[in-house]
N, C-alpha and C positions, 0 to 999 in steps of 0.2 A: 164338701160333701155328706148327701143324704145317708141316712146308714136304710138298712133291706130288713123292712120288718118282716119273718119267713110267717108267725104265727102268733096269735093272741090267746086268750083265754079268761075268764073270768075266774080271780081267785078271793078269796078271805082275806081278809086283816086285822086282829087281834090288833086296837091301837093301845101303849102305855102313853104315860106322859115323863116327861125328863127328871123331873121333880116328884118324885111318888112319894115325900114326905108331904107337901100339902098341896100338891097339884098345881103349883102358879110358872109349870115351866109351858113346853110347846109338847104336842102331841107326835109321839113316834111309833112306829110301828114295829109290835110285840115279836107278832109271827102273820106268816104272809103263809097261806093254806088255799090247798084245793077242794075240800069239805069246811064246811060251816062248821060241822057240829070239830072239828076239830080244832078250828081259832077260836071257839068255845072251851073249851079242853083244855088246851095252850092257854090262854088267856084268864085261864078263874084265878084270883086273889093276884094277880100280877099287875096291878094297876094302882092308884093311892092309894096309901093305907090297905091296902091289900084288899081292896075291892077289884070286880072283876072288868076285866077290861072290853073298849065297847069294840064291837064286831059291825063290819064298813064291808060293800061288796065291791070290786075294786078291777083294773084291768093288766092283767102282766100284756107285755109283748115281747118274743124273741126276737132280738136281733145279734148276727154272727155264731150264732147255737148257745146264745146264752139268752137266760131269763129276768128279765127288768121289770120293778114293779113297783109299786107307793115306796119311797125311800124321800130321806130330808138329806138336803147337801148343803154343809156346815160350810160359813164363808169364810175365809184367811182371814187371817189377823193382819196388820200393820206387821210384827213380826216372822209370820208365814213369808208374805210378801219379799222383806228383807231375805229371810233364809232362802226364797226360790231366788231371788236374784246374784246372793254366792254359790246355789249350786249350781246356777246360770255361765256365772263367771271360772268356775272350777273347770268346767266342763267342758268352755270354747279354750280355758289355759293348757286340758290335755289334748285335743286336739290340733293346738298351732304345736304344739309341742311333737306331738306326733308326724305333724307334717314339717316341722325343721328336720325329723329322723332320728329322731330318741325314742329308746325302744319302749317296751314295756317295762325292763328289770329296772330302766335309768329314769321312767317316771315313778314309778313305784320308789324309789332312790331317794328322789326327791323331795316325795311328802313326808 
């Protein structure tokens, strides 16, 4: 399924760092703004050791009624993957219990 891009607009992003002490982390968006002045104001003294954020012009897309813009997507850890597997097994067990005729109260009692 391809997303339906309904609109787009240029935005200004004030970029900070995940490590505010030494700047050894990665760039993260501190604020996404319609105005460069707003990005400069919000990014003032919000980066490494109280320095001002770097401001860039980026694009934001409107998809399914929500604005999407620059971000950083965190990768899952091995522990997160194991947690996802536990969640999937739990959901499958609940669906199997429902298919066998158990009520929501009976399933809750088993937990």
